[in-house]
Backbone of each chain as nested JSON, in Angstrom:
{
  "chains": [
    {"id": "A", "residues": [
      {"number": 1, "name": "LYS", "atoms": {"N": [-117.717, 70.286, -55.014], "CA": [-119.173, 70.084, -54.994], "C": [-119.68, 70.151, -53.562]}},
      {"number": 2, "name": "GLY", "atoms": {"N": [-120.786, 70.868, -53.37], "CA": [-121.309, 71.084, -52.032], "C": [-122.124, 69.917, -51.509]}},
      {"number": 3, "name": "ASP", "atoms": {"N": [-122.466, 70.031, -50.24], "CA": [-123.247, 69.026, -49.523], "C": [-124.665, 69.579, -49.348]}},
      {"number": 4, "name": "ALA", "atoms": {"N": [-125.602, 69.011, -50.113], "CA": [-126.964, 69.556, -50.14], "C": [-127.624, 69.493, -48.762]}},
      {"number": 5, "name": "GLN", "atoms": {"N": [-127.345, 68.438, -48.031], "CA": [-127.971, 68.29, -46.715], "C": [-127.466, 69.369, -45.745]}},
      {"number": 6, "name": "ALA", "atoms": {"N": [-126.18, 69.625, -45.804], "CA": [-125.621, 70.706, -44.986], "C": [-126.181, 72.05, -45.443]}},
      {"number": 7, "name": "GLY", "atoms": {"N": [-126.413, 72.185, -46.737], "CA": [-126.989, 73.417, -47.267], "C": [-128.387, 73.659, -46.727]}},
      {"number": 8, "name": "GLU", "atoms": {"N": [-129.162, 72.604, -46.645], "CA": [-130.527, 72.738, -46.143], "C": [-130.54, 73.361, -44.749]}},
      {"number": 9, "name": "ALA", "atoms": {"N": [-129.58, 72.971, -43.946], "CA": [-129.51, 73.486, -42.577], "C": [-129.185, 74.979, -42.524]}},
      {"number": 10, "name": "LYS", "atoms": {"N": [-128.663, 75.507, -43.605], "CA": [-128.328, 76.94, -43.674], "C": [-129.381, 77.747, -44.428]}},
      {"number": 11, "name": "ALA", "atoms": {"N": [-130.452, 77.102, -44.869], "CA": [-131.375, 77.755, -45.801], "C": [-132.551, 78.447, -45.113]}},
      {"number": 12, "name": "MET", "atoms": {"N": [-132.544, 78.505, -43.793], "CA": [-133.696, 79.079, -43.079], "C": [-133.987, 80.508, -43.511]}},
      {"number": 13, "name": "THR", "atoms": {"N": [-132.94, 81.265, -43.782], "CA": [-133.16, 82.669, -44.141], "C": [-133.476, 82.844, -45.629]}},
      {"number": 14, "name": "CYS", "atoms": {"N": [-133.286, 81.813, -46.407], "CA": [-133.524, 81.915, -47.857], "C": [-135.001, 81.767, -48.206]}},
      {"number": 15, "name": "VAL", "atoms": {"N": [-135.698, 80.956, -47.385], "CA": [-137.043, 80.525, -47.779], "C": [-138.068, 81.658, -47.816]}},
      {"number": 16, "name": "ALA", "atoms": {"N": [-137.87, 82.707, -47.051], "CA": [-138.858, 83.785, -47.029], "C": [-139.08, 84.339, -48.439]}},
      {"number": 17, "name": "CYS", "atoms": {"N": [-138.008, 84.505, -49.166], "CA": [-138.115, 85.06, -50.528], "C": [-138.063, 83.992, -51.609]}},
      {"number": 18, "name": "HIS", "atoms": {"N": [-137.248, 82.951, -51.394], "CA": [-137.031, 81.978, -52.471], "C": [-137.857, 80.711, -52.311]}},
      {"number": 19, "name": "GLY", "atoms": {"N": [-138.683, 80.662, -51.242], "CA": [-139.613, 79.544, -51.097], "C": [-138.962, 78.282, -50.553]}},
      {"number": 20, "name": "MET", "atoms": {"N": [-139.804, 77.388, -50.045], "CA": [-139.334, 76.116, -49.486], "C": [-138.756, 75.216, -50.57]}},
      {"number": 21, "name": "SER", "atoms": {"N": [-139.213, 75.387, -51.797], "CA": [-138.737, 74.511, -52.873], "C": [-138.087, 75.327, -53.992]}},
      {"number": 22, "name": "GLY", "atoms": {"N": [-137.585, 76.513, -53.626], "CA": [-136.862, 77.311, -54.608], "C": [-137.735, 78.11, -55.554]}},
      {"number": 23, "name": "LYS", "atoms": {"N": [-139.048, 78.112, -55.303], "CA": [-139.973, 78.935, -56.099], "C": [-140.165, 80.251, -55.349]}},
      {"number": 24, "name": "ALA", "atoms": {"N": [-139.867, 81.339, -56.013], "CA": [-139.896, 82.636, -55.354], "C": [-141.299, 83.004, -54.876]}},
      {"number": 25, "name": "SER", "atoms": {"N": [-141.341, 83.754, -53.768], "CA": [-142.619, 84.163, -53.178], "C": [-143.148, 85.447, -53.805]}},
      {"number": 26, "name": "ALA", "atoms": {"N": [-142.366, 86.096, -54.644], "CA": [-142.814, 87.318, -55.325], "C": [-142.078, 87.4, -56.659]}},
      {"number": 27, "name": "PRO", "atoms": {"N": [-142.702, 88.06, -57.651], "CA": [-142.12, 88.039, -59.0], "C": [-140.727, 88.638, -59.102]}},
      {"number": 28, "name": "LEU", "atoms": {"N": [-140.4, 89.57, -58.218], "CA": [-139.085, 90.198, -58.34], "C": [-137.935, 89.292, -57.904]}},
      {"number": 29, "name": "TYR", "atoms": {"N": [-138.264, 88.243, -57.159], "CA": [-137.213, 87.324, -56.698], "C": [-137.037, 86.181, -57.683]}},
      {"number": 30, "name": "PRO", "atoms": {"N": [-135.826, 85.756, -57.915], "CA": [-135.648, 84.629, -58.84], "C": [-136.054, 83.286, -58.229]}},
      {"number": 31, "name": "ASN", "atoms": {"N": [-136.598, 82.433, -59.102], "CA": [-136.75, 81.022, -58.758], "C": [-135.36, 80.406, -58.817]}},
      {"number": 32, "name": "ILE", "atoms": {"N": [-134.966, 79.692, -57.779], "CA": [-133.611, 79.15, -57.762], "C": [-133.574, 77.622, -57.649]}},
      {"number": 33, "name": "GLY", "atoms": {"N": [-134.733, 76.993, -57.47], "CA": [-134.774, 75.526, -57.407], "C": [-134.391, 74.944, -58.768]}},
      {"number": 34, "name": "GLY", "atoms": {"N": [-133.425, 74.05, -58.774], "CA": [-133.024, 73.416, -60.027], "C": [-132.082, 74.256, -60.88]}},
      {"number": 35, "name": "GLN", "atoms": {"N": [-131.72, 75.424, -60.392], "CA": [-130.712, 76.218, -61.108], "C": [-129.384, 75.451, -61.027]}},
      {"number": 36, "name": "SER", "atoms": {"N": [-128.469, 75.725, -61.932], "CA": [-127.212, 74.963, -61.916], "C": [-126.403, 75.318, -60.668]}},
      {"number": 37, "name": "GLU", "atoms": {"N": [-125.766, 74.308, -60.114], "CA": [-124.988, 74.502, -58.88], "C": [-123.867, 75.518, -59.101]}},
      {"number": 38, "name": "ALA", "atoms": {"N": [-123.195, 75.416, -60.254], "CA": [-122.079, 76.337, -60.512], "C": [-122.568, 77.78, -60.57]}},
      {"number": 39, "name": "TYR", "atoms": {"N": [-123.723, 77.984, -61.188], "CA": [-124.227, 79.359, -61.277], "C": [-124.707, 79.873, -59.921]}},
      {"number": 40, "name": "LEU", "atoms": {"N": [-125.356, 79.013, -59.143], "CA": [-125.794, 79.44, -57.805], "C": [-124.592, 79.834, -56.956]}},
      {"number": 41, "name": "GLU", "atoms": {"N": [-123.547, 79.024, -57.019], "CA": [-122.345, 79.337, -56.238], "C": [-121.725, 80.648, -56.733]}},
      {"number": 42, "name": "HIS", "atoms": {"N": [-121.647, 80.794, -58.043], "CA": [-121.107, 82.04, -58.604], "C": [-121.91, 83.256, -58.123]}},
      {"number": 43, "name": "SER", "atoms": {"N": [-123.23, 83.153, -58.153], "CA": [-124.075, 84.301, -57.787], "C": [-123.884, 84.675, -56.328]}},
      {"number": 44, "name": "LEU", "atoms": {"N": [-123.892, 83.663, -55.464], "CA": [-123.719, 83.961, -54.042], "C": [-122.349, 84.585, -53.787]}},
      {"number": 45, "name": "GLN", "atoms": {"N": [-121.336, 84.066, -54.454], "CA": [-119.995, 84.652, -54.301], "C": [-119.956, 86.079, -54.852]}},
      {"number": 46, "name": "ALA", "atoms": {"N": [-120.712, 86.323, -55.927], "CA": [-120.739, 87.678, -56.5], "C": [-121.315, 88.667, -55.488]}},
      {"number": 47, "name": "TYR", "atoms": {"N": [-122.369, 88.257, -54.777], "CA": [-122.899, 89.136, -53.716], "C": [-121.851, 89.328, -52.623]}},
      {"number": 48, "name": "LYS", "atoms": {"N": [-121.216, 88.238, -52.241], "CA": [-120.236, 88.313, -51.146], "C": [-119.069, 89.236, -51.509]}},
      {"number": 49, "name": "LYS", "atoms": {"N": [-118.658, 89.192, -52.781], "CA": [-117.532, 90.019, -53.232], "C": [-117.959, 91.444, -53.597]}},
      {"number": 50, "name": "GLY", "atoms": {"N": [-119.251, 91.742, -53.431], "CA": [-119.715, 93.087, -53.76], "C": [-119.813, 93.358, -55.253]}},
      {"number": 51, "name": "GLU", "atoms": {"N": [-119.971, 92.302, -56.048], "CA": [-120.041, 92.471, -57.51], "C": [-121.455, 92.726, -58.01]}},
      {"number": 52, "name": "ARG", "atoms": {"N": [-122.417, 92.747, -57.106], "CA": [-123.79, 93.074, -57.506], "C": [-124.327, 94.171, -56.6]}},
      {"number": 53, "name": "SER", "atoms": {"N": [-125.055, 95.1, -57.204], "CA": [-125.65, 96.185, -56.432], "C": [-127.001, 96.531, -57.041]}},
      {"number": 54, "name": "GLY", "atoms": {"N": [-127.748, 97.364, -56.344], "CA": [-129.06, 97.768, -56.856], "C": [-130.126, 96.746, -56.505]}},
      {"number": 55, "name": "GLY", "atoms": {"N": [-131.368, 97.179, -56.508], "CA": [-132.499, 96.282, -56.243], "C": [-132.322, 95.562, -54.919]}},
      {"number": 56, "name": "GLN", "atoms": {"N": [-132.559, 94.264, -54.946], "CA": [-132.475, 93.463, -53.729], "C": [-131.035, 93.048, -53.417]}},
      {"number": 57, "name": "ALA", "atoms": {"N": [-130.087, 93.504, -54.209], "CA": [-128.708, 93.043, -54.016], "C": [-128.173, 93.416, -52.642]}},
      {"number": 58, "name": "GLU", "atoms": {"N": [-128.629, 94.559, -52.113], "CA": [-128.121, 94.961, -50.792], "C": [-128.563, 93.97, -49.717]}},
      {"number": 59, "name": "ILE", "atoms": {"N": [-129.784, 93.476, -49.883], "CA": [-130.301, 92.478, -48.938], "C": [-129.511, 91.183, -49.064]}},
      {"number": 60, "name": "MET", "atoms": {"N": [-129.277, 90.768, -50.298], "CA": [-128.502, 89.544, -50.509], "C": [-127.082, 89.685, -49.948]}},
      {"number": 61, "name": "LYS", "atoms": {"N": [-126.482, 90.835, -50.155], "CA": [-125.121, 91.039, -49.629], "C": [-125.103, 90.898, -48.117]}},
      {"number": 62, "name": "ALA", "atoms": {"N": [-126.136, 91.437, -47.476], "CA": [-126.19, 91.352, -46.014], "C": [-126.312, 89.9, -45.557]}},
      {"number": 63, "name": "TYR", "atoms": {"N": [-127.187, 89.146, -46.222], "CA": [-127.346, 87.739, -45.828], "C": [-126.08, 86.937, -46.093]}},
      {"number": 64, "name": "VAL", "atoms": {"N": [-125.49, 87.15, -47.266], "CA": [-124.375, 86.317, -47.693], "C": [-123.105, 86.628, -46.892]}},
      {"number": 65, "name": "SER", "atoms": {"N": [-123.034, 87.831, -46.356], "CA": [-121.827, 88.216, -45.61], "C": [-121.545, 87.274, -44.441]}},
      {"number": 66, "name": "GLY", "atoms": {"N": [-122.578, 86.634, -43.933], "CA": [-122.387, 85.725, -42.806], "C": [-122.104, 84.289, -43.213]}},
      {"number": 67, "name": "LEU", "atoms": {"N": [-121.988, 84.036, -44.501], "CA": [-121.793, 82.657, -44.97], "C": [-120.327, 82.406, -45.34]}},
      {"number": 68, "name": "SER", "atoms": {"N": [-119.841, 81.243, -44.95], "CA": [-118.491, 80.829, -45.371], "C": [-118.55, 80.321, -46.809]}},
      {"number": 69, "name": "ASP", "atoms": {"N": [-117.369, 80.145, -47.414], "CA": [-117.329, 79.573, -48.773], "C": [-117.956, 78.181, -48.79]}},
      {"number": 70, "name": "GLU", "atoms": {"N": [-117.757, 77.443, -47.714], "CA": [-118.344, 76.105, -47.636], "C": [-119.868, 76.186, -47.533]}},
      {"number": 71, "name": "ASP", "atoms": {"N": [-120.364, 77.117, -46.72], "CA": [-121.82, 77.316, -46.637], "C": [-122.389, 77.609, -48.026]}},
      {"number": 72, "name": "ILE", "atoms": {"N": [-121.699, 78.459, -48.759], "CA": [-122.168, 78.848, -50.089], "C": [-122.201, 77.636, -51.024]}},
      {"number": 73, "name": "SER", "atoms": {"N": [-121.152, 76.835, -51.004], "CA": [-121.151, 75.608, -51.815], "C": [-122.307, 74.692, -51.442]}},
      {"number": 74, "name": "ASN", "atoms": {"N": [-122.541, 74.576, -50.154], "CA": [-123.585, 73.665, -49.69], "C": [-124.974, 74.173, -50.063]}},
      {"number": 75, "name": "LEU", "atoms": {"N": [-125.189, 75.484, -49.934], "CA": [-126.481, 76.062, -50.327], "C": [-126.697, 75.891, -51.83]}},
      {"number": 76, "name": "ALA", "atoms": {"N": [-125.649, 76.091, -52.601], "CA": [-125.773, 75.917, -54.059], "C": [-126.165, 74.477, -54.379]}},
      {"number": 77, "name": "ALA", "atoms": {"N": [-125.541, 73.526, -53.701], "CA": [-125.867, 72.116, -53.934], "C": [-127.314, 71.822, -53.53]}},
      {"number": 78, "name": "TYR", "atoms": {"N": [-127.748, 72.426, -52.434], "CA": [-129.115, 72.192, -51.947], "C": [-130.154, 72.683, -52.956]}},
      {"number": 79, "name": "TYR", "atoms": {"N": [-130.023, 73.921, -53.403], "CA": [-131.022, 74.446, -54.351], "C": [-130.907, 73.798, -55.723]}},
      {"number": 80, "name": "ALA", "atoms": {"N": [-129.693, 73.445, -56.122], "CA": [-129.525, 72.762, -57.418], "C": [-130.166, 71.375, -57.414]}},
      {"number": 81, "name": "SER", "atoms": {"N": [-130.285, 70.795, -56.219], "CA": [-130.844, 69.433, -56.127], "C": [-132.36, 69.407, -56.271]}},
      {"number": 82, "name": "MET", "atoms": {"N": [-132.992, 70.577, -56.222], "CA": [-134.459, 70.635, -56.309], "C": [-134.923, 70.586, -57.766]}},
      {"number": 83, "name": "LYS", "atoms": {"N": [-136.204, 70.264, -57.937], "CA": [-136.805, 70.352, -59.269], "C": [-137.062, 71.823, -59.59]}},
      {"number": 84, "name": "PRO", "atoms": {"N": [-136.839, 72.237, -60.842], "CA": [-137.133, 73.64, -61.195], "C": [-138.646, 73.936, -61.108]}}
    ]},
    {"id": "B", "residues": [
      {"number": 1, "name": "LYS", "atoms": {"N": [-145.647, 94.955, -69.367], "CA": [-145.413, 93.54, -69.723], "C": [-144.899, 93.449, -71.157]}},
      {"number": 2, "name": "GLY", "atoms": {"N": [-143.877, 92.632, -71.362], "CA": [-143.235, 92.54, -72.671], "C": [-143.985, 91.661, -73.655]}},
      {"number": 3, "name": "ASP", "atoms": {"N": [-143.503, 91.709, -74.876], "CA": [-144.079, 90.962, -75.991], "C": [-143.13, 89.799, -76.305]}},
      {"number": 4, "name": "ALA", "atoms": {"N": [-143.554, 88.6, -75.928], "CA": [-142.668, 87.44, -76.046], "C": [-142.253, 87.189, -77.495]}},
      {"number": 5, "name": "GLN", "atoms": {"N": [-143.164, 87.418, -78.418], "CA": [-142.853, 87.157, -79.827], "C": [-141.775, 88.135, -80.335]}},
      {"number": 6, "name": "ALA", "atoms": {"N": [-141.912, 89.382, -79.932], "CA": [-140.881, 90.364, -80.284], "C": [-139.564, 90.011, -79.599]}},
      {"number": 7, "name": "GLY", "atoms": {"N": [-139.648, 89.466, -78.393], "CA": [-138.44, 89.059, -77.679], "C": [-137.702, 87.955, -78.412]}},
      {"number": 8, "name": "GLU", "atoms": {"N": [-138.458, 87.007, -78.956], "CA": [-137.838, 85.891, -79.666], "C": [-136.952, 86.406, -80.802]}},
      {"number": 9, "name": "ALA", "atoms": {"N": [-137.419, 87.452, -81.463], "CA": [-136.669, 88.004, -82.596], "C": [-135.356, 88.65, -82.161]}},
      {"number": 10, "name": "LYS", "atoms": {"N": [-135.231, 88.94, -80.883], "CA": [-134.008, 89.566, -80.356], "C": [-133.107, 88.55, -79.654]}},
      {"number": 11, "name": "ALA", "atoms": {"N": [-133.505, 87.282, -79.634], "CA": [-132.831, 86.297, -78.784], "C": [-131.706, 85.541, -79.484]}},
      {"number": 12, "name": "MET", "atoms": {"N": [-131.369, 85.941, -80.697], "CA": [-130.357, 85.185, -81.46], "C": [-129.024, 85.11, -80.724]}},
      {"number": 13, "name": "THR", "atoms": {"N": [-128.668, 86.171, -80.039], "CA": [-127.372, 86.181, -79.367], "C": [-127.426, 85.511, -77.993]}},
      {"number": 14, "name": "CYS", "atoms": {"N": [-128.623, 85.255, -77.499], "CA": [-128.768, 84.655, -76.162], "C": [-128.557, 83.141, -76.193]}},
      {"number": 15, "name": "VAL", "atoms": {"N": [-128.943, 82.522, -77.329], "CA": [-129.051, 81.067, -77.366], "C": [-127.713, 80.345, -77.235]}},
      {"number": 16, "name": "ALA", "atoms": {"N": [-126.625, 80.981, -77.614], "CA": [-125.331, 80.289, -77.549], "C": [-125.047, 79.821, -76.127]}},
      {"number": 17, "name": "CYS", "atoms": {"N": [-125.359, 80.664, -75.156], "CA": [-125.09, 80.301, -73.756], "C": [-126.338, 79.815, -73.017]}},
      {"number": 18, "name": "HIS", "atoms": {"N": [-127.486, 80.412, -73.332], "CA": [-128.693, 80.104, -72.551], "C": [-129.613, 79.097, -73.235]}},
      {"number": 19, "name": "GLY", "atoms": {"N": [-129.207, 78.618, -74.417], "CA": [-129.951, 77.536, -75.067], "C": [-131.211, 78.012, -75.781]}},
      {"number": 20, "name": "MET", "atoms": {"N": [-131.69, 77.17, -76.677], "CA": [-132.89, 77.49, -77.457], "C": [-134.133, 77.531, -76.57]}},
      {"number": 21, "name": "SER", "atoms": {"N": [-134.096, 76.798, -75.47], "CA": [-135.283, 76.762, -74.61], "C": [-134.948, 77.236, -73.197]}},
      {"number": 22, "name": "GLY", "atoms": {"N": [-133.902, 78.068, -73.105], "CA": [-133.574, 78.654, -71.808], "C": [-132.775, 77.751, -70.887]}},
      {"number": 23, "name": "LYS", "atoms": {"N": [-132.345, 76.58, -71.417], "CA": [-131.477, 75.675, -70.64], "C": [-130.04, 75.991, -71.013]}},
      {"number": 24, "name": "ALA", "atoms": {"N": [-129.247, 76.326, -70.025], "CA": [-127.884, 76.778, -70.282], "C": [-127.042, 75.675, -70.919]}},
      {"number": 25, "name": "SER", "atoms": {"N": [-126.1, 76.095, -71.76], "CA": [-125.239, 75.151, -72.468], "C": [-124.012, 74.762, -71.65]}},
      {"number": 26, "name": "ALA", "atoms": {"N": [-123.797, 75.411, -70.519], "CA": [-122.674, 75.082, -69.64], "C": [-123.082, 75.417, -68.207]}},
      {"number": 27, "name": "PRO", "atoms": {"N": [-122.49, 74.713, -67.226], "CA": [-122.954, 74.876, -65.838], "C": [-122.814, 76.289, -65.286]}},
      {"number": 28, "name": "LEU", "atoms": {"N": [-121.852, 77.044, -65.793], "CA": [-121.658, 78.374, -65.215], "C": [-122.742, 79.363, -65.646]}},
      {"number": 29, "name": "TYR", "atoms": {"N": [-123.48, 79.043, -66.69], "CA": [-124.528, 79.95, -67.164], "C": [-125.859, 79.588, -66.518]}},
      {"number": 30, "name": "PRO", "atoms": {"N": [-126.648, 80.574, -66.155], "CA": [-127.948, 80.234, -65.557], "C": [-128.951, 79.723, -66.58]}},
      {"number": 31, "name": "ASN", "atoms": {"N": [-129.78, 78.793, -66.129], "CA": [-130.987, 78.433, -66.86], "C": [-131.968, 79.587, -66.677]}},
      {"number": 32, "name": "ILE", "atoms": {"N": [-132.529, 80.076, -67.773], "CA": [-133.415, 81.234, -67.649], "C": [-134.83, 80.963, -68.171]}},
      {"number": 33, "name": "GLY", "atoms": {"N": [-135.044, 79.788, -68.756], "CA": [-136.395, 79.448, -69.225], "C": [-137.331, 79.297, -68.044]}},
      {"number": 34, "name": "GLY", "atoms": {"N": [-138.456, 80.005, -68.078], "CA": [-139.429, 79.898, -66.997], "C": [-139.085, 80.72, -65.771]}},
      {"number": 35, "name": "GLN", "atoms": {"N": [-137.998, 81.474, -65.827], "CA": [-137.699, 82.391, -64.713], "C": [-138.76, 83.487, -64.72]}},
      {"number": 36, "name": "SER", "atoms": {"N": [-138.971, 84.139, -63.611], "CA": [-140.025, 85.159, -63.557], "C": [-139.656, 86.342, -64.46]}},
      {"number": 37, "name": "GLU", "atoms": {"N": [-140.664, 86.869, -65.134], "CA": [-140.443, 87.969, -66.068], "C": [-139.852, 89.182, -65.351]}},
      {"number": 38, "name": "ALA", "atoms": {"N": [-140.389, 89.478, -64.164], "CA": [-139.9, 90.656, -63.423], "C": [-138.424, 90.496, -63.076]}},
      {"number": 39, "name": "TYR", "atoms": {"N": [-138.025, 89.293, -62.692], "CA": [-136.618, 89.1, -62.335], "C": [-135.707, 89.141, -63.559]}},
      {"number": 40, "name": "LEU", "atoms": {"N": [-136.168, 88.551, -64.657], "CA": [-135.359, 88.601, -65.883], "C": [-135.152, 90.051, -66.319]}},
      {"number": 41, "name": "GLU", "atoms": {"N": [-136.218, 90.837, -66.27], "CA": [-136.105, 92.243, -66.654], "C": [-135.156, 92.979, -65.7]}},
      {"number": 42, "name": "HIS", "atoms": {"N": [-135.315, 92.721, -64.41], "CA": [-134.424, 93.342, -63.433], "C": [-132.964, 93.005, -63.714]}},
      {"number": 43, "name": "SER", "atoms": {"N": [-132.694, 91.729, -63.992], "CA": [-131.3, 91.296, -64.191], "C": [-130.692, 91.961, -65.416]}},
      {"number": 44, "name": "LEU", "atoms": {"N": [-131.45, 91.969, -66.514], "CA": [-130.925, 92.584, -67.737], "C": [-130.67, 94.073, -67.508]}},
      {"number": 45, "name": "GLN", "atoms": {"N": [-131.594, 94.727, -66.813], "CA": [-131.39, 96.152, -66.516], "C": [-130.185, 96.349, -65.599]}},
      {"number": 46, "name": "ALA", "atoms": {"N": [-129.972, 95.412, -64.683], "CA": [-128.819, 95.529, -63.779], "C": [-127.513, 95.476, -64.569]}},
      {"number": 47, "name": "TYR", "atoms": {"N": [-127.442, 94.595, -65.572], "CA": [-126.248, 94.58, -66.436], "C": [-126.132, 95.899, -67.18]}},
      {"number": 48, "name": "LYS", "atoms": {"N": [-127.248, 96.358, -67.717], "CA": [-127.223, 97.593, -68.516], "C": [-126.763, 98.787, -67.667]}},
      {"number": 49, "name": "LYS", "atoms": {"N": [-127.197, 98.815, -66.416], "CA": [-126.844, 99.918, -65.523], "C": [-125.469, 99.746, -64.881]}},
      {"number": 50, "name": "GLY", "atoms": {"N": [-124.795, 98.638, -65.196], "CA": [-123.47, 98.416, -64.623], "C": [-123.507, 97.985, -63.169]}},
      {"number": 51, "name": "GLU", "atoms": {"N": [-124.624, 97.38, -62.752], "CA": [-124.748, 96.949, -61.354], "C": [-124.208, 95.546, -61.107]}},
      {"number": 52, "name": "ARG", "atoms": {"N": [-123.733, 94.902, -62.164], "CA": [-123.127, 93.58, -61.98], "C": [-121.76, 93.577, -62.639]}},
      {"number": 53, "name": "SER", "atoms": {"N": [-120.817, 92.927, -61.969], "CA": [-119.465, 92.829, -62.519], "C": [-118.885, 91.472, -62.148]}},
      {"number": 54, "name": "GLY", "atoms": {"N": [-117.747, 91.143, -62.725], "CA": [-117.112, 89.86, -62.417], "C": [-117.691, 88.736, -63.253]}},
      {"number": 55, "name": "GLY", "atoms": {"N": [-116.924, 87.66, -63.376], "CA": [-117.39, 86.479, -64.113], "C": [-117.845, 86.844, -65.519]}},
      {"number": 56, "name": "GLN", "atoms": {"N": [-118.998, 86.329, -65.905], "CA": [-119.526, 86.569, -67.252], "C": [-120.247, 87.912, -67.355]}},
      {"number": 57, "name": "ALA", "atoms": {"N": [-120.264, 88.683, -66.274], "CA": [-121.035, 89.927, -66.296], "C": [-120.541, 90.884, -67.375]}},
      {"number": 58, "name": "GLU", "atoms": {"N": [-119.244, 90.863, -67.658], "CA": [-118.714, 91.78, -68.679], "C": [-119.287, 91.437, -70.053]}},
      {"number": 59, "name": "ILE", "atoms": {"N": [-119.452, 90.141, -70.287], "CA": [-120.033, 89.693, -71.553], "C": [-121.503, 90.109, -71.621]}},
      {"number": 60, "name": "MET", "atoms": {"N": [-122.215, 89.896, -70.537], "CA": [-123.633, 90.297, -70.517], "C": [-123.778, 91.805, -70.706]}},
      {"number": 61, "name": "LYS", "atoms": {"N": [-122.913, 92.561, -70.056], "CA": [-122.993, 94.025, -70.206], "C": [-122.806, 94.426, -71.668]}},
      {"number": 62, "name": "ALA", "atoms": {"N": [-121.861, 93.767, -72.346], "CA": [-121.615, 94.098, -73.752], "C": [-122.852, 93.783, -74.599]}},
      {"number": 63, "name": "TYR", "atoms": {"N": [-123.45, 92.626, -74.365], "CA": [-124.633, 92.27, -75.149], "C": [-125.8, 93.209, -74.863]}},
      {"number": 64, "name": "VAL", "atoms": {"N": [-126.021, 93.467, -73.586], "CA": [-127.205, 94.223, -73.178], "C": [-127.101, 95.699, -73.571]}},
      {"number": 65, "name": "SER", "atoms": {"N": [-125.879, 96.176, -73.733], "CA": [-125.705, 97.6, -74.07], "C": [-126.42, 97.983, -75.369]}},
      {"number": 66, "name": "GLY", "atoms": {"N": [-126.606, 97.011, -76.248], "CA": [-127.281, 97.309, -77.503], "C": [-128.787, 97.139, -77.462]}},
      {"number": 67, "name": "LEU", "atoms": {"N": [-129.339, 96.834, -76.295], "CA": [-130.781, 96.589, -76.195], "C": [-131.507, 97.802, -75.612]}},
      {"number": 68, "name": "SER", "atoms": {"N": [-132.657, 98.114, -76.19], "CA": [-133.51, 99.164, -75.628], "C": [-134.275, 98.602, -74.425]}},
      {"number": 69, "name": "ASP", "atoms": {"N": [-134.896, 99.495, -73.652], "CA": [-135.725, 99.041, -72.537], "C": [-136.85, 98.133, -73.034]}},
      {"number": 70, "name": "GLU", "atoms": {"N": [-137.379, 98.462, -74.213], "CA": [-138.447, 97.641, -74.778], "C": [-137.918, 96.253, -75.171]}},
      {"number": 71, "name": "ASP", "atoms": {"N": [-136.732, 96.216, -75.789], "CA": [-136.114, 94.917, -76.115], "C": [-135.971, 94.07, -74.851]}},
      {"number": 72, "name": "ILE", "atoms": {"N": [-135.531, 94.711, -73.779], "CA": [-135.314, 93.986, -72.522], "C": [-136.635, 93.433, -71.987]}},
      {"number": 73, "name": "SER", "atoms": {"N": [-137.681, 94.231, -72.008], "CA": [-139.004, 93.752, -71.584], "C": [-139.449, 92.562, -72.433]}},
      {"number": 74, "name": "ASN", "atoms": {"N": [-139.214, 92.672, -73.727], "CA": [-139.665, 91.618, -74.633], "C": [-138.876, 90.328, -74.429]}},
      {"number": 75, "name": "LEU", "atoms": {"N": [-137.583, 90.461, -74.247], "CA": [-136.76, 89.273, -73.988], "C": [-137.163, 88.614, -72.669]}},
      {"number": 76, "name": "ALA", "atoms": {"N": [-137.443, 89.425, -71.663], "CA": [-137.88, 88.878, -70.371], "C": [-139.178, 88.104, -70.547]}},
      {"number": 77, "name": "ALA", "atoms": {"N": [-140.097, 88.659, -71.312], "CA": [-141.38, 87.976, -71.556], "C": [-141.159, 86.669, -72.311]}},
      {"number": 78, "name": "TYR", "atoms": {"N": [-140.228, 86.701, -73.26], "CA": [-139.964, 85.506, -74.076], "C": [-139.419, 84.362, -73.207]}},
      {"number": 79, "name": "TYR", "atoms": {"N": [-138.396, 84.632, -72.43], "CA": [-137.82, 83.555, -71.606], "C": [-138.759, 83.142, -70.468]}},
      {"number": 80, "name": "ALA", "atoms": {"N": [-139.513, 84.099, -69.94], "CA": [-140.476, 83.753, -68.877], "C": [-141.582, 82.848, -69.404]}},
      {"number": 81, "name": "SER", "atoms": {"N": [-141.853, 82.927, -70.703], "CA": [-142.955, 82.131, -71.278], "C": [-142.575, 80.665, -71.468]}},
      {"number": 82, "name": "MET", "atoms": {"N": [-141.281, 80.347, -71.333], "CA": [-140.833, 78.959, -71.531], "C": [-141.058, 78.117, -70.287]}},
      {"number": 83, "name": "LYS", "atoms": {"N": [-141.026, 76.809, -70.482], "CA": [-141.055, 75.895, -69.328], "C": [-139.669, 75.872, -68.69]}},
      {"number": 84, "name": "PRO", "atoms": {"N": [-139.624, 75.839, -67.343], "CA": [-138.293, 75.785, -66.707], "C": [-137.593, 74.449, -67.016]}}
    ]}
  ]
}
């Protein structure tokens, strides 16, 4: 289980598209506030492993490439801790 | 824009994992109720186009392969119409 507070410190690049409270800034981006921690972690790892392509996936892959597994766990915990 | 009522009629196979009201039945599955319609449509199309792999993506690809573009629009409208 990740550390939500540590995740917050890594979320500066997420907010442009996913909002300060996990509400997306445009319809094409998913709302991620309150999403399940396990699914958020899975999704971020899927980008990191190159398991998603097309659409905004290339952007996500670029961002996620700089994150450690621990960063990913912490970000998942941070967004999961928000209200949907 | 999809037809939520028509989407409901196609959602019988979705509910086992994503719940009757878009709340996932297990942590690894995403909550999809109240997600943005554009993102839901994008995600379903990404499975259909083979742009996602790994984890449960193989299961989603199998389900989505039987859906038309119109079915996908309608399902996106249906889940987007729910409360998160």
